[in-house]
C-alpha atoms as an extended CHARMM CRD file, in Angstrom:
* protein
*
       281  EXT
         1         1  UNK       CA             63.7360000000      235.8540000000      -63.0070000000  PROA      1               0.0000000000
         2         2  UNK       CA             66.2800000000      233.3890000000      -64.3480000000  PROA      2               0.0000000000
         3         3  UNK       CA             67.0550000000      230.1490000000      -62.6750000000  PROA      3               0.0000000000
         4         4  UNK       CA             69.8290000000      230.2930000000      -60.0730000000  PROA      4               0.0000000000
         5         5  UNK       CA             72.5520000000      227.8060000000      -60.8180000000  PROA      5               0.0000000000
         6         6  UNK       CA             73.5310000000      225.6540000000      -57.8840000000  PROA      6               0.0000000000
         7         7  UNK       CA             77.0190000000      224.2270000000      -57.5220000000  PROA      7               0.0000000000
         8         8  UNK       CA             77.0520000000      220.4650000000      -57.5980000000  PROA      8               0.0000000000
         9         9  UNK       CA             78.6260000000      219.0690000000      -54.4710000000  PROA      9               0.0000000000
        10        10  UNK       CA             80.4960000000      215.7830000000      -54.3060000000  PROA      10              0.0000000000
        11        11  UNK       CA             82.6760000000      214.0390000000      -51.7920000000  PROA      11              0.0000000000
        12        12  UNK       CA             85.9310000000      215.9180000000      -51.5050000000  PROA      12              0.0000000000
        13        13  UNK       CA             88.4010000000      213.0630000000      -51.8280000000  PROA      13              0.0000000000
        14        14  UNK       CA             87.6960000000      209.4260000000      -52.4330000000  PROA      14              0.0000000000
        15        15  UNK       CA             89.7510000000      206.5070000000      -53.6740000000  PROA      15              0.0000000000
        16        16  UNK       CA             92.6180000000      205.8560000000      -53.8560000000  PROA      16              0.0000000000
        17        17  UNK       CA             93.0310000000      207.9110000000      -50.6840000000  PROA      17              0.0000000000
        18        18  UNK       CA             91.9980000000      206.2740000000      -47.4510000000  PROA      18              0.0000000000
        19        19  UNK       CA             89.7830000000      209.1330000000      -46.3050000000  PROA      19              0.0000000000
        20        20  UNK       CA             86.8980000000      211.2150000000      -47.5870000000  PROA      20              0.0000000000
        21        21  UNK       CA             84.6590000000      213.9370000000      -46.2330000000  PROA      21              0.0000000000
        22        22  UNK       CA             80.9270000000      214.4060000000      -46.6230000000  PROA      22              0.0000000000
        23        23  UNK       CA             79.3340000000      216.8510000000      -49.0670000000  PROA      23              0.0000000000
        24        24  UNK       CA             78.7630000000      219.4230000000      -46.3330000000  PROA      24              0.0000000000
        25        25  UNK       CA             82.5270000000      219.8580000000      -45.8180000000  PROA      25              0.0000000000
        26        26  UNK       CA             83.4830000000      220.2990000000      -49.4640000000  PROA      26              0.0000000000
        27        27  UNK       CA             83.5030000000      224.0990000000      -49.3920000000  PROA      27              0.0000000000
        28        28  UNK       CA             86.1410000000      224.0810000000      -46.6170000000  PROA      28              0.0000000000
        29        29  UNK       CA             88.5940000000      221.9340000000      -48.5790000000  PROA      29              0.0000000000
        30        30  UNK       CA             90.9330000000      223.2220000000      -51.2590000000  PROA      30              0.0000000000
        31        31  UNK       CA             89.8190000000      221.2520000000      -54.2850000000  PROA      31              0.0000000000
        32        32  UNK       CA             93.0340000000      221.8720000000      -56.2370000000  PROA      32              0.0000000000
        33        33  UNK       CA             95.1420000000      220.5130000000      -53.3850000000  PROA      33              0.0000000000
        34        34  UNK       CA             92.7340000000      217.5970000000      -52.9340000000  PROA      34              0.0000000000
        35        35  UNK       CA             92.9780000000      216.6760000000      -56.6060000000  PROA      35              0.0000000000
        36        36  UNK       CA             96.7670000000      216.8520000000      -56.4410000000  PROA      36              0.0000000000
        37        37  UNK       CA             96.8080000000      214.5410000000      -53.4130000000  PROA      37              0.0000000000
        38        38  UNK       CA             94.4020000000      212.1130000000      -55.0840000000  PROA      38              0.0000000000
        39        39  UNK       CA             96.6330000000      211.9720000000      -58.1410000000  PROA      39              0.0000000000
        40        40  UNK       CA            100.0570000000      211.5620000000      -56.4970000000  PROA      40              0.0000000000
        41        41  UNK       CA             99.4690000000      209.9360000000      -53.1050000000  PROA      41              0.0000000000
        42        42  UNK       CA             99.3710000000      206.3760000000      -54.5080000000  PROA      42              0.0000000000
        43        43  UNK       CA            102.9360000000      206.8490000000      -55.7740000000  PROA      43              0.0000000000
        44        44  UNK       CA            104.0410000000      208.0140000000      -52.3140000000  PROA      44              0.0000000000
        45        45  UNK       CA            102.2160000000      205.0750000000      -50.7200000000  PROA      45              0.0000000000
        46        46  UNK       CA            104.0410000000      202.6790000000      -53.0210000000  PROA      46              0.0000000000
        47        47  UNK       CA            107.4020000000      204.2210000000      -52.1530000000  PROA      47              0.0000000000
        48        48  UNK       CA            106.5710000000      204.0440000000      -48.4430000000  PROA      48              0.0000000000
        49        49  UNK       CA            106.3240000000      200.2710000000      -48.6840000000  PROA      49              0.0000000000
        50        50  UNK       CA            110.0810000000      200.1410000000      -49.2770000000  PROA      50              0.0000000000
        51        51  UNK       CA            110.5850000000      201.5890000000      -45.7880000000  PROA      51              0.0000000000
        52        52  UNK       CA            108.3140000000      199.3320000000      -43.7670000000  PROA      52              0.0000000000
        53        53  UNK       CA            110.9320000000      198.7430000000      -41.0720000000  PROA      53              0.0000000000
        54        54  UNK       CA            113.0170000000      200.8390000000      -38.7020000000  PROA      54              0.0000000000
        55        55  UNK       CA            116.4100000000      200.2140000000      -40.2860000000  PROA      55              0.0000000000
        56        56  UNK       CA            117.7170000000      199.5010000000      -43.7450000000  PROA      56              0.0000000000
        57        57  UNK       CA            119.3140000000      196.1420000000      -44.4890000000  PROA      57              0.0000000000
        58        58  UNK       CA            122.7010000000      197.8980000000      -44.5960000000  PROA      58              0.0000000000
        59        59  UNK       CA            122.2360000000      199.5260000000      -41.1830000000  PROA      59              0.0000000000
        60        60  UNK       CA            120.9680000000      196.2960000000      -39.6680000000  PROA      60              0.0000000000
        61        61  UNK       CA            123.9100000000      194.2840000000      -40.9890000000  PROA      61              0.0000000000
        62        62  UNK       CA            126.7950000000      196.7300000000      -40.5330000000  PROA      62              0.0000000000
        63        63  UNK       CA            125.7440000000      198.6600000000      -37.4240000000  PROA      63              0.0000000000
        64        64  UNK       CA            123.2340000000      196.7310000000      -35.3190000000  PROA      64              0.0000000000
        65        65  UNK       CA            125.2240000000      193.4950000000      -35.4580000000  PROA      65              0.0000000000
        66        66  UNK       CA            128.5690000000      195.1490000000      -34.6500000000  PROA      66              0.0000000000
        67        67  UNK       CA            127.3970000000      197.5680000000      -31.9650000000  PROA      67              0.0000000000
        68        68  UNK       CA            129.1860000000      196.5500000000      -28.7270000000  PROA      68              0.0000000000
        69        69  UNK       CA            130.2530000000      193.3610000000      -30.5160000000  PROA      69              0.0000000000
        70        70  UNK       CA            133.0120000000      194.6180000000      -32.7760000000  PROA      70              0.0000000000
        71        71  UNK       CA            133.8930000000      192.0760000000      -35.4390000000  PROA      71              0.0000000000
        72        72  UNK       CA            133.6260000000      189.0620000000      -33.1350000000  PROA      72              0.0000000000
        73        73  UNK       CA            131.8730000000      186.3280000000      -35.1710000000  PROA      73              0.0000000000
        74        74  UNK       CA            130.5290000000      184.6200000000      -32.0490000000  PROA      74              0.0000000000
        75        75  UNK       CA            129.1430000000      187.8810000000      -30.7280000000  PROA      75              0.0000000000
        76        76  UNK       CA            127.5740000000      188.7510000000      -34.0730000000  PROA      76              0.0000000000
        77        77  UNK       CA            125.9530000000      185.3210000000      -34.3180000000  PROA      77              0.0000000000
        78        78  UNK       CA            124.5210000000      185.7610000000      -30.8460000000  PROA      78              0.0000000000
        79        79  UNK       CA            123.2760000000      189.2510000000      -31.7390000000  PROA      79              0.0000000000
        80        80  UNK       CA            121.5420000000      187.8160000000      -34.8020000000  PROA      80              0.0000000000
        81        81  UNK       CA            119.6790000000      185.2780000000      -32.6610000000  PROA      81              0.0000000000
        82        82  UNK       CA            118.5830000000      188.0810000000      -30.3090000000  PROA      82              0.0000000000
        83        83  UNK       CA            117.4240000000      190.3110000000      -33.1810000000  PROA      83              0.0000000000
        84        84  UNK       CA            115.5010000000      187.4340000000      -34.7800000000  PROA      84              0.0000000000
        85        85  UNK       CA            113.8590000000      186.5900000000      -31.4530000000  PROA      85              0.0000000000
        86        86  UNK       CA            112.7090000000      190.2040000000      -31.0240000000  PROA      86              0.0000000000
        87        87  UNK       CA            111.0530000000      190.1420000000      -34.4240000000  PROA      87              0.0000000000
        88        88  UNK       CA            109.4840000000      186.7430000000      -33.8070000000  PROA      88              0.0000000000
        89        89  UNK       CA            107.8640000000      188.1380000000      -30.6590000000  PROA      89              0.0000000000
        90        90  UNK       CA            106.6600000000      191.1820000000      -32.5940000000  PROA      90              0.0000000000
        91        91  UNK       CA            105.1470000000      188.9290000000      -35.2740000000  PROA      91              0.0000000000
        92        92  UNK       CA            103.4530000000      186.7690000000      -32.6490000000  PROA      92              0.0000000000
        93        93  UNK       CA            101.8120000000      189.8610000000      -31.1490000000  PROA      93              0.0000000000
        94        94  UNK       CA            101.0260000000      191.3260000000      -34.5720000000  PROA      94              0.0000000000
        95        95  UNK       CA             99.0240000000      188.2720000000      -35.6290000000  PROA      95              0.0000000000
        96        96  UNK       CA             96.7040000000      188.8300000000      -32.6530000000  PROA      96              0.0000000000
        97        97  UNK       CA             96.2950000000      192.5340000000      -33.4280000000  PROA      97              0.0000000000
        98        98  UNK       CA             95.7200000000      191.7030000000      -37.0850000000  PROA      98              0.0000000000
        99        99  UNK       CA             92.9900000000      189.1710000000      -36.2610000000  PROA      99              0.0000000000
       100       100  UNK       CA             91.2910000000      191.6000000000      -33.8590000000  PROA      100             0.0000000000
       101       101  UNK       CA             91.3410000000      194.3510000000      -36.4760000000  PROA      101             0.0000000000
       102       102  UNK       CA             89.8360000000      192.0560000000      -39.1190000000  PROA      102             0.0000000000
       103       103  UNK       CA             86.9520000000      191.1350000000      -36.7840000000  PROA      103             0.0000000000
       104       104  UNK       CA             86.4170000000      194.8240000000      -36.0450000000  PROA      104             0.0000000000
       105       105  UNK       CA             86.2460000000      195.6350000000      -39.7720000000  PROA      105             0.0000000000
       106       106  UNK       CA             83.7960000000      192.8050000000      -40.4440000000  PROA      106             0.0000000000
       107       107  UNK       CA             81.4980000000      194.2630000000      -37.8100000000  PROA      107             0.0000000000
       108       108  UNK       CA             81.8330000000      197.7760000000      -39.2600000000  PROA      108             0.0000000000
       109       109  UNK       CA             80.9670000000      196.4940000000      -42.7380000000  PROA      109             0.0000000000
       110       110  UNK       CA             77.5880000000      195.4390000000      -41.3850000000  PROA      110             0.0000000000
       111       111  UNK       CA             76.8150000000      198.8940000000      -40.0060000000  PROA      111             0.0000000000
       112       112  UNK       CA             75.0740000000      201.6010000000      -42.0580000000  PROA      112             0.0000000000
       113       113  UNK       CA             75.9590000000      205.0090000000      -40.6440000000  PROA      113             0.0000000000
       114       114  UNK       CA             78.5050000000      207.6660000000      -41.4700000000  PROA      114             0.0000000000
       115       115  UNK       CA             80.5580000000      207.1570000000      -38.2980000000  PROA      115             0.0000000000
       116       116  UNK       CA             80.9340000000      203.4390000000      -38.9550000000  PROA      116             0.0000000000
       117       117  UNK       CA             81.8150000000      204.1830000000      -42.5680000000  PROA      117             0.0000000000
       118       118  UNK       CA             84.5780000000      206.5740000000      -41.4660000000  PROA      118             0.0000000000
       119       119  UNK       CA             85.8510000000      204.0530000000      -38.9120000000  PROA      119             0.0000000000
       120       120  UNK       CA             85.8620000000      201.3760000000      -41.6010000000  PROA      120             0.0000000000
       121       121  UNK       CA             88.0470000000      203.4900000000      -43.8890000000  PROA      121             0.0000000000
       122       122  UNK       CA             90.4250000000      204.2970000000      -41.0430000000  PROA      122             0.0000000000
       123       123  UNK       CA             90.4780000000      200.6610000000      -39.9960000000  PROA      123             0.0000000000
       124       124  UNK       CA             91.2820000000      199.4160000000      -43.4870000000  PROA      124             0.0000000000
       125       125  UNK       CA             94.1510000000      201.8660000000      -43.7090000000  PROA      125             0.0000000000
       126       126  UNK       CA             95.3880000000      200.7830000000      -40.2830000000  PROA      126             0.0000000000
       127       127  UNK       CA             95.2210000000      197.1270000000      -41.3260000000  PROA      127             0.0000000000
       128       128  UNK       CA             97.2640000000      197.8400000000      -44.4430000000  PROA      128             0.0000000000
       129       129  UNK       CA             99.8980000000      199.6940000000      -42.4240000000  PROA      129             0.0000000000
       130       130  UNK       CA            100.0130000000      196.7960000000      -39.9680000000  PROA      130             0.0000000000
       131       131  UNK       CA            100.6010000000      194.3570000000      -42.8230000000  PROA      131             0.0000000000
       132       132  UNK       CA            103.4280000000      196.5640000000      -44.1170000000  PROA      132             0.0000000000
       133       133  UNK       CA            105.0720000000      196.4370000000      -40.6880000000  PROA      133             0.0000000000
       134       134  UNK       CA            104.6270000000      192.6590000000      -40.5890000000  PROA      134             0.0000000000
       135       135  UNK       CA            106.2610000000      192.4900000000      -43.9960000000  PROA      135             0.0000000000
       136       136  UNK       CA            109.1200000000      194.6310000000      -42.6980000000  PROA      136             0.0000000000
       137       137  UNK       CA            109.7370000000      192.2380000000      -39.8050000000  PROA      137             0.0000000000
       138       138  UNK       CA            109.7670000000      189.2650000000      -42.1700000000  PROA      138             0.0000000000
       139       139  UNK       CA            112.2590000000      191.0660000000      -44.4290000000  PROA      139             0.0000000000
       140       140  UNK       CA            114.4340000000      191.8320000000      -41.3990000000  PROA      140             0.0000000000
       141       141  UNK       CA            114.4940000000      188.1700000000      -40.4140000000  PROA      141             0.0000000000
       142       142  UNK       CA            115.4370000000      187.1920000000      -43.9720000000  PROA      142             0.0000000000
       143       143  UNK       CA            118.3280000000      189.7080000000      -43.9220000000  PROA      143             0.0000000000
       144       144  UNK       CA            119.4740000000      188.4150000000      -40.5400000000  PROA      144             0.0000000000
       145       145  UNK       CA            119.4070000000      184.8260000000      -41.7820000000  PROA      145             0.0000000000
       146       146  UNK       CA            121.5750000000      185.8480000000      -44.7440000000  PROA      146             0.0000000000
       147       147  UNK       CA            124.0250000000      187.5460000000      -42.3620000000  PROA      147             0.0000000000
       148       148  UNK       CA            124.0170000000      184.4490000000      -40.1410000000  PROA      148             0.0000000000
       149       149  UNK       CA            124.9110000000      182.1860000000      -43.0520000000  PROA      149             0.0000000000
       150       150  UNK       CA            127.5290000000      184.6020000000      -44.4020000000  PROA      150             0.0000000000
       151       151  UNK       CA            129.2990000000      184.8860000000      -41.0370000000  PROA      151             0.0000000000
       152       152  UNK       CA            129.3360000000      181.1120000000      -40.5660000000  PROA      152             0.0000000000
       153       153  UNK       CA            130.7880000000      180.6460000000      -44.0370000000  PROA      153             0.0000000000
       154       154  UNK       CA            133.3650000000      183.4500000000      -43.6610000000  PROA      154             0.0000000000
       155       155  UNK       CA            134.6700000000      182.1160000000      -40.3370000000  PROA      155             0.0000000000
       156       156  UNK       CA            134.2300000000      178.4220000000      -41.1910000000  PROA      156             0.0000000000
       157       157  UNK       CA            131.7850000000      177.8500000000      -38.3330000000  PROA      157             0.0000000000
       158       158  UNK       CA            129.7930000000      174.6920000000      -38.8730000000  PROA      158             0.0000000000
       159       159  UNK       CA            128.0560000000      174.1380000000      -35.5400000000  PROA      159             0.0000000000
       160       160  UNK       CA            128.2580000000      176.5480000000      -32.6350000000  PROA      160             0.0000000000
       161       161  UNK       CA            126.7020000000      176.5010000000      -29.2000000000  PROA      161             0.0000000000
       162       162  UNK       CA            126.9210000000      178.1440000000      -25.7980000000  PROA      162             0.0000000000
       163       163  UNK       CA            130.1600000000      176.3820000000      -24.8870000000  PROA      163             0.0000000000
       164       164  UNK       CA            131.9720000000      177.5220000000      -28.0460000000  PROA      164             0.0000000000
       165       165  UNK       CA            130.6340000000      181.0380000000      -27.4910000000  PROA      165             0.0000000000
       166       166  UNK       CA            131.9690000000      181.1150000000      -23.9300000000  PROA      166             0.0000000000
       167       167  UNK       CA            135.3820000000      179.8560000000      -25.0690000000  PROA      167             0.0000000000
       168       168  UNK       CA            135.6930000000      182.9570000000      -27.2730000000  PROA      168             0.0000000000
       169       169  UNK       CA            134.5620000000      185.4740000000      -24.6460000000  PROA      169             0.0000000000
       170       170  UNK       CA            137.9560000000      186.1960000000      -23.0610000000  PROA      170             0.0000000000
       171       171  UNK       CA            139.5050000000      187.0500000000      -26.4110000000  PROA      171             0.0000000000
       172       172  UNK       CA            136.5300000000      189.2460000000      -27.2930000000  PROA      172             0.0000000000
       173       173  UNK       CA            136.7530000000      191.2640000000      -24.0830000000  PROA      173             0.0000000000
       174       174  UNK       CA            140.5160000000      191.7710000000      -24.3960000000  PROA      174             0.0000000000
       175       175  UNK       CA            139.9860000000      192.9980000000      -27.9570000000  PROA      175             0.0000000000
       176       176  UNK       CA            137.1460000000      195.2270000000      -26.8350000000  PROA      176             0.0000000000
       177       177  UNK       CA            139.3740000000      196.7280000000      -24.1340000000  PROA      177             0.0000000000
       178       178  UNK       CA            141.9410000000      197.7710000000      -26.7480000000  PROA      178             0.0000000000
       179       179  UNK       CA            139.1480000000      199.1900000000      -28.8830000000  PROA      179             0.0000000000
       180       180  UNK       CA            137.9110000000      201.3510000000      -26.0050000000  PROA      180             0.0000000000
       181       181  UNK       CA            141.4910000000      202.3760000000      -25.1910000000  PROA      181             0.0000000000
       182       182  UNK       CA            141.9490000000      203.5690000000      -28.7830000000  PROA      182             0.0000000000
       183       183  UNK       CA            138.6730000000      205.4950000000      -28.7200000000  PROA      183             0.0000000000
       184       184  UNK       CA            139.5420000000      207.1380000000      -25.4070000000  PROA      184             0.0000000000
       185       185  UNK       CA            142.9470000000      208.3190000000      -26.6450000000  PROA      185             0.0000000000
       186       186  UNK       CA            141.5040000000      209.5570000000      -29.9430000000  PROA      186             0.0000000000
       187       187  UNK       CA            138.5920000000      211.3140000000      -28.2760000000  PROA      187             0.0000000000
       188       188  UNK       CA            140.2140000000      213.1220000000      -25.3680000000  PROA      188             0.0000000000
       189       189  UNK       CA            143.8230000000      212.0450000000      -25.1780000000  PROA      189             0.0000000000
       190       190  UNK       CA            143.2980000000      210.2320000000      -21.8740000000  PROA      190             0.0000000000
       191       191  UNK       CA            142.0800000000      206.8130000000      -20.8320000000  PROA      191             0.0000000000
       192       192  UNK       CA            138.8010000000      206.6620000000      -18.9270000000  PROA      192             0.0000000000
       193       193  UNK       CA            138.5700000000      204.9960000000      -15.5210000000  PROA      193             0.0000000000
       194       194  UNK       CA            136.0520000000      202.4820000000      -16.8530000000  PROA      194             0.0000000000
       195       195  UNK       CA            138.4620000000      201.3940000000      -19.6110000000  PROA      195             0.0000000000
       196       196  UNK       CA            141.2910000000      201.0120000000      -17.1010000000  PROA      196             0.0000000000
       197       197  UNK       CA            139.0690000000      198.8220000000      -14.9230000000  PROA      197             0.0000000000
       198       198  UNK       CA            137.9020000000      196.8150000000      -17.9480000000  PROA      198             0.0000000000
       199       199  UNK       CA            141.4830000000      196.0580000000      -19.0160000000  PROA      199             0.0000000000
       200       200  UNK       CA            142.4030000000      194.9460000000      -15.5010000000  PROA      200             0.0000000000
       201       201  UNK       CA            139.3940000000      192.6500000000      -15.2600000000  PROA      201             0.0000000000
       202       202  UNK       CA            140.7310000000      190.6790000000      -18.2270000000  PROA      202             0.0000000000
       203       203  UNK       CA            144.3560000000      190.6870000000      -17.1970000000  PROA      203             0.0000000000
       204       204  UNK       CA            145.8180000000      193.3990000000      -19.4120000000  PROA      204             0.0000000000
       205       205  UNK       CA            147.9160000000      195.9950000000      -17.5960000000  PROA      205             0.0000000000
       206       206  UNK       CA            146.3790000000      199.3780000000      -18.5140000000  PROA      206             0.0000000000
       207       207  UNK       CA            149.7830000000      201.0440000000      -19.0170000000  PROA      207             0.0000000000
       208       208  UNK       CA            150.9040000000      198.2480000000      -21.3240000000  PROA      208             0.0000000000
       209       209  UNK       CA            147.6930000000      198.6150000000      -23.3240000000  PROA      209             0.0000000000
       210       210  UNK       CA            148.0750000000      202.4000000000      -23.4580000000  PROA      210             0.0000000000
       211       211  UNK       CA            151.6540000000      202.0210000000      -24.7190000000  PROA      211             0.0000000000
       212       212  UNK       CA            150.5440000000      199.6100000000      -27.4590000000  PROA      212             0.0000000000
       213       213  UNK       CA            147.6820000000      201.8270000000      -28.5800000000  PROA      213             0.0000000000
       214       214  UNK       CA            149.6880000000      205.0480000000      -28.3880000000  PROA      214             0.0000000000
       215       215  UNK       CA            152.3560000000      203.4360000000      -30.5630000000  PROA      215             0.0000000000
       216       216  UNK       CA            149.7540000000      202.4340000000      -33.1380000000  PROA      216             0.0000000000
       217       217  UNK       CA            148.3230000000      205.9600000000      -33.1780000000  PROA      217             0.0000000000
       218       218  UNK       CA            151.7800000000      207.4490000000      -33.7730000000  PROA      218             0.0000000000
       219       219  UNK       CA            152.5930000000      204.9910000000      -36.5830000000  PROA      219             0.0000000000
       220       220  UNK       CA            149.2340000000      205.6540000000      -38.2470000000  PROA      220             0.0000000000
       221       221  UNK       CA            149.6840000000      209.4220000000      -37.9400000000  PROA      221             0.0000000000
       222       222  UNK       CA            153.0550000000      209.1130000000      -39.6770000000  PROA      222             0.0000000000
       223       223  UNK       CA            151.5020000000      207.0750000000      -42.4930000000  PROA      223             0.0000000000
       224       224  UNK       CA            148.8510000000      209.7360000000      -43.0380000000  PROA      224             0.0000000000
       225       225  UNK       CA            151.5320000000      212.4300000000      -42.9890000000  PROA      225             0.0000000000
       226       226  UNK       CA            153.2590000000      210.5010000000      -45.7770000000  PROA      226             0.0000000000
       227       227  UNK       CA            149.9820000000      210.4100000000      -47.7460000000  PROA      227             0.0000000000
       228       228  UNK       CA            149.3430000000      206.7480000000      -46.9590000000  PROA      228             0.0000000000
       229       229  UNK       CA            145.6920000000      206.5020000000      -45.9650000000  PROA      229             0.0000000000
       230       230  UNK       CA            144.9200000000      203.2700000000      -44.0900000000  PROA      230             0.0000000000
       231       231  UNK       CA            141.5040000000      201.6330000000      -44.3210000000  PROA      231             0.0000000000
       232       232  UNK       CA            139.6190000000      201.1070000000      -41.0690000000  PROA      232             0.0000000000
       233       233  UNK       CA            140.4140000000      197.4090000000      -41.5630000000  PROA      233             0.0000000000
       234       234  UNK       CA            143.9390000000      198.3390000000      -40.5090000000  PROA      234             0.0000000000
       235       235  UNK       CA            142.5930000000      199.2980000000      -37.0870000000  PROA      235             0.0000000000
       236       236  UNK       CA            140.5560000000      196.0960000000      -36.8970000000  PROA      236             0.0000000000
       237       237  UNK       CA            143.6480000000      194.0400000000      -37.7070000000  PROA      237             0.0000000000
       238       238  UNK       CA            145.6260000000      195.8710000000      -35.0160000000  PROA      238             0.0000000000
       239       239  UNK       CA            142.9770000000      194.9810000000      -32.4410000000  PROA      239             0.0000000000
       240       240  UNK       CA            142.9890000000      191.3670000000      -33.6620000000  PROA      240             0.0000000000
       241       241  UNK       CA            146.7520000000      191.3050000000      -33.0940000000  PROA      241             0.0000000000
       242       242  UNK       CA            146.3390000000      192.7220000000      -29.5850000000  PROA      242             0.0000000000
       243       243  UNK       CA            143.6560000000      190.1570000000      -28.7890000000  PROA      243             0.0000000000
       244       244  UNK       CA            145.8710000000      187.3010000000      -29.9880000000  PROA      244             0.0000000000
       245       245  UNK       CA            148.8390000000      188.6810000000      -28.0540000000  PROA      245             0.0000000000
       246       246  UNK       CA            147.1030000000      189.2890000000      -24.7230000000  PROA      246             0.0000000000
       247       247  UNK       CA            143.9990000000      187.1020000000      -24.4270000000  PROA      247             0.0000000000
       248       248  UNK       CA            145.8140000000      184.5010000000      -22.3270000000  PROA      248             0.0000000000
       249       249  UNK       CA            146.3340000000      187.1940000000      -19.6870000000  PROA      249             0.0000000000
       250       250  UNK       CA            142.7080000000      186.6080000000      -18.7880000000  PROA      250             0.0000000000
       251       251  UNK       CA            143.6020000000      183.0110000000      -17.8340000000  PROA      251             0.0000000000
       252       252  UNK       CA            146.1690000000      184.2660000000      -15.3060000000  PROA      252             0.0000000000
       253       253  UNK       CA            143.5900000000      186.6180000000      -13.8110000000  PROA      253             0.0000000000
       254       254  UNK       CA            141.1200000000      183.7270000000      -13.5580000000  PROA      254             0.0000000000
       255       255  UNK       CA            143.7650000000      181.6290000000      -11.7920000000  PROA      255             0.0000000000
       256       256  UNK       CA            144.3460000000      184.4270000000       -9.2930000000  PROA      256             0.0000000000
       257       257  UNK       CA            140.6100000000      184.7460000000       -8.5790000000  PROA      257             0.0000000000
       258       258  UNK       CA            139.2700000000      181.1880000000       -8.9510000000  PROA      258             0.0000000000
       259       259  UNK       CA            142.3580000000      179.0520000000       -8.6710000000  PROA      259             0.0000000000
       260       260  UNK       CA            142.0280000000      177.8140000000      -12.2480000000  PROA      260             0.0000000000
       261       261  UNK       CA            142.0130000000      179.3080000000      -15.7100000000  PROA      261             0.0000000000
       262       262  UNK       CA            139.0750000000      177.2560000000      -16.9890000000  PROA      262             0.0000000000
       263       263  UNK       CA            136.2400000000      177.9170000000      -14.5630000000  PROA      263             0.0000000000
       264       264  UNK       CA            133.3990000000      177.1690000000      -16.9960000000  PROA      264             0.0000000000
       265       265  UNK       CA            131.1840000000      174.1350000000      -16.4410000000  PROA      265             0.0000000000
       266       266  UNK       CA            129.8790000000      172.7800000000      -19.7740000000  PROA      266             0.0000000000
       267       267  UNK       CA            127.2300000000      170.7920000000      -17.9130000000  PROA      267             0.0000000000
       268       268  UNK       CA            125.3170000000      174.0260000000      -17.3570000000  PROA      268             0.0000000000
       269       269  UNK       CA            125.3870000000      174.9720000000      -21.0160000000  PROA      269             0.0000000000
       270       270  UNK       CA            123.2080000000      174.2060000000      -23.9910000000  PROA      270             0.0000000000
       271       271  UNK       CA            125.3240000000      172.0780000000      -26.2890000000  PROA      271             0.0000000000
       272       272  UNK       CA            124.6350000000      171.2820000000      -29.9230000000  PROA      272             0.0000000000
       273       273  UNK       CA            126.0230000000      168.0380000000      -31.2670000000  PROA      273             0.0000000000
       274       274  UNK       CA            127.1960000000      168.0260000000      -34.8510000000  PROA      274             0.0000000000
       275       275  UNK       CA            124.9710000000      165.7730000000      -36.9140000000  PROA      275             0.0000000000
       276       276  UNK       CA            126.7590000000      162.8890000000      -38.5690000000  PROA      276             0.0000000000
       277       277  UNK       CA            126.4010000000      162.5900000000      -42.3280000000  PROA      277             0.0000000000
       278       278  UNK       CA            124.7660000000      159.3530000000      -43.3650000000  PROA      278             0.0000000000
       279       279  UNK       CA            126.6720000000      157.0810000000      -45.7040000000  PROA      279             0.0000000000
       280       280  UNK       CA            124.2870000000      155.9260000000      -48.4270000000  PROA      280             0.0000000000
       281       281  UNK       CA            126.7340000000      153.4110000000      -49.8210000000  PROA      281             0.0000000000
């Protein structure tokens, strides 16, 4: 009788993939597929590192910062501080999780059994993914800082604080009311009750606002009919004009309610004093 050849068994998949199976499982794994994964997965892993955060820099800058804020520089600056604070909290918690995971891996490295070995591989992969997420948060903060500096430069804002923010709030809400009025008329041809109430709260008569917005819609429709295609900046500029025209209405409403237009008390607010430049001469 001739010698029976035995098939040599090896671990199914090893590095650079973060998992492997014992020899006993090799016959249940498609070796061609496993080889393909082993060859190409590192490239996919590398590409994945570019998406180590929830949003792209473009989405973060042009959508997250303007959502509910419009193009109000004060509102966008405040949103940036809130977004940075969220990521700072996430990083503070991540450093604890990262330290705990490292201790866990050090303990697993001392063990000598197949379960601990499998847990070690899974743990190392988990640690790497955690570090990618940490990196994503740091990148987000860097993007937000850039946006913060760009907005300050664009709007010539040197030092801003809670008092300056509050001084801009009436104008923002009047502008926002016109924005909602426009959306209501474009969406269903009628103004929602909430928008009507919002306009009244800041002193703008809802019918006056509806007349202004309806007029803008008609003018814009005529432009489009004449093959003149306005940029969305045209709409933003219209709302800026409405805010400038009607924001003082909020003062009259405040006088009716509180007896004075300026009801803010700066003593309750966090104020930032502008630092004086030292003269070296």
